[in-house]
Each structure stands twice: as structure tokens, then as C-alpha cells.
C-alpha positions in Angstrom: 104.9 43.7 -69.4 101.6 43.8 -71.6 98.9 46.0 -70.1 95.7 45.5 -71.4 92.4 47.9 -71.4 88.9 46.4 -72.4 86.0 49.1 -73.3 82.6 48.8 -74.9 80.7 47.0 -72.6 77.3 48.0 -71.4 73.4 47.5 -71.4 72.0 46.1 -74.4 68.6 44.8 -75.4 68.6 41.0 -76.9 68.9 40.9 -80.9 71.4 44.1 -80.4 74.9 44.9 -81.1 78.3 45.8 -79.3 82.0 46.4 -80.1 84.2 45.7 -77.5 87.8 47.2 -77.9 91.2 46.0 -76.2 94.0 48.6 -75.9 97.5 46.6 -75.5 100.7 48.7 -74.3 103.3 46.9 -75.8 105.5 47.8 -78.8 105.5 44.2 -80.1 101.5 43.3 -80.0 101.9 42.0 -83.7 103.6 39.0 -82.4 101.1 38.4 -79.2 98.0 35.8 -80.1 95.0 37.8 -79.0 91.7 36.1 -77.1 88.6 37.3 -75.8 86.9 35.5 -72.6 83.9 35.8 -70.8 83.0 34.9 -67.4 79.1 34.4 -66.3 78.4 34.7 -62.4 78.8 31.3 -61.1 80.3 29.8 -64.1 84.3 29.0 -65.5 85.9 31.9 -67.8 85.4 30.5 -71.6 86.7 31.7 -74.6 84.6 33.5 -76.8 86.9 34.4 -80.1 90.8 34.2 -80.7 92.6 35.6 -83.3 96.3 34.8 -84.4 99.1 37.1 -84.4 99.4 37.2 -88.1 95.4 37.9 -88.3 95.4 34.8 -90.7 93.3 32.6 -88.1 90.0 33.2 -86.2 88.6 30.6 -83.8 85.0 30.7 -82.1 83.2 28.2 -79.8 79.6 27.0 -81.6 78.0 29.3 -78.7 78.9 32.6 -80.6 79.9 31.1 -84.2 78.2 33.5 -86.8 77.4 36.3 -84.0 80.8 37.1 -82.9 83.6 38.5 -85.0 87.4 39.4 -83.4 89.7 41.6 -85.6 92.5 43.3 -84.6 94.7 46.7 -86.0 98.2 45.7 -85.3 99.3 49.5 -85.9 96.6 50.7 -83.5 97.9 47.7 -80.7 94.0 46.9 -80.6 92.1 44.0 -80.9 88.6 44.2 -81.1 85.1 42.0 -80.3 82.2 42.9 -82.2 78.9 40.9 -81.1 75.5 40.8 -82.9 72.6 39.3 -82.2 73.3 39.2 -78.7 71.2 37.0 -76.2 70.7 37.2 -72.5 73.0 34.1 -72.2 75.7 36.4 -73.5 75.7 38.3 -70.1 79.0 38.2 -68.4 82.2 40.4 -67.8 84.3 40.1 -70.8 88.3 39.9 -70.7 90.8 40.5 -73.5 93.9 38.1 -73.3 97.1 38.0 -74.6 99.5 35.0 -75.2 103.2 35.6 -75.7 103.2 33.1 -78.7 102.7 33.2 -82.4 100.0 29.8 -82.3 97.4 28.9 -84.8 94.9 28.6 -82.2 94.7 28.8 -78.3 91.5 28.0 -76.5 92.5 27.3 -72.7 92.5 30.3 -69.7 96.1 29.1 -68.6 97.6 29.3 -72.3 97.1 33.0 -71.9 99.9 35.2 -70.4 98.2 38.7 -69.8 94.8 39.8 -68.7 92.8 43.3 -68.9 90.3 43.8 -66.0 87.1 43.2 -68.0 84.5 44.9 -69.0 80.4 44.0 -68.3 78.3 43.0 -70.8 74.4 42.9 -70.1 71.9 41.6 -72.3 68.1 42.3 -71.3 65.2 40.1 -72.3 
């Protein structure tokens, strides 16, 4: 069992930045593929960023490419999401997710095994 705890959400003006963190309680964090998802009111949960177990591969949807950066520190069992140039449409609850499989990319909600409780990000115009 893996527990994930997100932090770093909040209210920011458009054009601003936030960094989300996700701490994982597992001794084998380095073997997990990790993703950040987001869900806006009335919308489906969608991938915001992915990082492979080895940090060798990342993936971003076009909506955040060039603005968001995912990274991980396996020594600290933590994955990060740096969000720059935030837009009002980035407003959502952001979730950290872990997949117990070493894959090059993983984009679907149903591919992940563990989820955090989420952290709210609100971008004002």
C-alpha cells in the first residue's frame, strides 16, 4: 500500500507560479511511475504531467507543455509539479498518482494504482 500526500496548492493570479509536492510513503518509490492529474468542476480528470520511474522520460499534454515541469527526488520519495504562467483554465483540484509498473508513459486514469487526496489550485484572472 502506498500513501500519497499532496501539498502546495493555493490561490494565485494569472501569470503566476506554484509548485506542488507529493510525498509518498513507500520504500520502493523509485520503481513507481508517477503522474499529476487535475480535475476541474464538471469535467473529467485529466493528465497534467507524467514522469517515468527512472526520470528518463516525461510527458505533458499540449495544454500545459512549456509551462509545467514534473520532477522527482527518489531519495526523498517526492514528486513535484512546477507550474508557471498559470491561466484561469488551470484552476482544478490536482492529484498525485502512482503506478506500480515501470513504463515509458502512462496517461489514463485507470492505469494508476494509488491516488492522493488532491490539492486545490485556483488561478484568478
